N, C-alpha and C positions, 0 to 999 in steps of 0.2 A: 205304885208308880213304876212304869216300865223303864227299860234301859236300852237306848239306841246305841249303835256303834258310833263312837265319837272320834273324830280325827285329831291328832296331836297338834295340828296347825289349823287355822281357820280355812273353811271352804270359801268364805267371802267376808269382807269387812267394809264398813262405810264410816266415813270420818267427817266431822263438822268442826271447823276452826271458828270458835266463837269469840275471838279476840275483840271484834268490833261490836258485838251485840250483848255480851255478858261480862260482868266483872270477874277478875280472877279470884281465887281463894275458895276456902272450904264452904262457906255459907252459900255462895253463888253456885258452886258445883252441886251441892245437895238440892238446891232449889231447882236447877235445871234437870237433875236426875229425877226428881219427883214429878216434874211435868212430863218428861219423856216416858216415865213408867206409867203415867196416866193413860197415854196412848197405847203402850204395849200391854198393859193389864186389860184394857177394854177389848183388845184383839186377842186376849188370852195367850199372849206370847211370853209374858214375864210378870209374875206376881212377886214383888220384893219380899224376902224374908230375912235377908242378911246383907251386911256391908263388909267388904274386906278392903283393907287399905294398908299401904306401906309407908314407912317413915323415913325421912331424910333430914340431914342437918345442913343448913345453908353453908356453902363454901367448903363443905367436908364431903358430902355425898350420902349414899344410902346407908342406913343403919343395919340392914339385914333383918329388921324386925317387921313382921306383918301382924296386924290386929284384925279381929273379927267382932262384929257387933250384931247380935240378934235383934231384929226389928220387932219389938213388942208394941210399937206405935207406928202409925203411918209414916212413910218416908218424909213427907212434908211437914211433920210435926215440928214446932219450933224448938223442942228440947233435943232433937237429934244432933245438931252441931256441938252442943255442949257435952253430950254423951261421947261423941267421937273424940273430942279434945281430951276428955277425962280419961281416955284409955292410953294416953301418951306413955311410952315406956319410961320408967323412973330413971333408967341409966342414961337417958338422953333428954334432959329437961328442956332443951331448946329445939327439939325435933318438930318438924311440920309434916303434914300429909303430902305425899307425892302423888299418888293415884288412888282412886276409889273404884271398886268393882261392885256392882249390884248383883246379888245372887238371888235366884228364885226359880220356881218351876214354871213351865209353860205347857200348853196343850197342842199336840199335833194330831192329825187325822190319819188313820191307817188305811190300807187299800180297801177295806170293807166299809169305810165310813165311820169307824169306831173312834171316838176321841180318847186320847191317851196322854197321861201326864209324863213330863220328863224334866228333871232338874237341869237348869242351865240350857234350856232349849235355844235361847239366844243369850248372848253375853253383852252387857252394857258396862262401859267403863268411862271415867272422866278424869282428866288431868287437872290438878289444881295449881299448876305451876304459876308463879307470879308473873311470868311473861304473857300469860293469856290462857283462858279456859278453852278446853276442847273436849269433844265427846266421840266415842267410837262404839258402834254396834257390830257384832260379829256372830257368825254361825259356824258350827263344827259338825253338822250332821248332813247326811245325803238326801234327806226328805225334801230339800228345797230345789234339787236339781233333777233333770230329766232321767239321769242314770243313777243307780245306786253305786256304792263304792266298788262293787264287783264289775261294774260296767253294763249291768242289765237295765234296760228301760223299765221304769216303774211309773207310767203315766197316771195311774189312779192316785198314787201317793203325791206325785208332783202337783197334779191339778187340784188337790185338796189343800195343799200347804203353800206352794209358791205364791199364789195370789194374796195370801194373808201377809206374807213378808213384803210383797210389793206395796200393799196398802199401808203397812207400817212405815216403810221408808218414805212414801209420799206424805203421809200425815206428819211424820217427824220433820220432814223438810219444811212443811207449812208452819209447824209450831216454832221451829228455830229460825225461820226466815231465810233459809237457803237450802238448796238440794245437797244431799250428801256427796262427798267425794269418794268414789270407789277406791278401796285399798289395793295394795300390790297383790298380784296373783301368787298363789302358793301351789305346791304339788297337788293339793286337793281341790282346787277350784279357783275361779276368777270372778270377781264381782263386776256387775254392771249397775247402772243407775237404779234399777228396780228389782234386783235379784241376782241370780247367778247366770253366767253365760253357759251355753250348751256346747260342749266340745264336739268336733266332727266325729261321726260314726265311722267305724271300720266297715269293711265289705260285708261282714256277717251281721251288721246292724247293731253291734255292741259298742259301748264306749270304752274308755280306758279302765283297766283293772287297777285299782289303787290299794288293794287289800294288803299288799306286801309291806306297806309302811304304816298300817294301822296298829 
């Protein structure tokens, strides 16, 4: 498995507010996550191998405890919600799940056309808040943009990877019954409806050099 340079903040993120289309709570969140991962796995962007989730106590706040569950069964297996609840920290018997993050590798294509594996190529998280379910997809690598983090154009990498992200966002929008809402821009990039926006080039044809904050 290779290691790409990863930004500490997202290069782009996309959000779905599922308040009107999915019930709140853990079971619903895991069901939606399994369906979303079906799309992402088929496009080889995310193969789930682990869940990470934080715990909170109602009217008290976060416990500071985060748990991890290795997925020895498919994410949609009916035993998964019980296994997640079974990992509740004993010091907080009334704690509930705040957020769930789905961890796994994905495949990207390098400039020569060679497929390469990368852990957390895309990040998928879901909020199980009782006020309503929501989901977020984010990316932290430069392979989705026209420029690499140093500001150099890399069209071979972009053209082999950006269309796959665009396909995933379109298919997830269809699956969830609504297009994603692009997240707020960060120092490392800005999302648009089907990928990342391309910053204006400087006179030398280069983009912004972001390496000082990596």
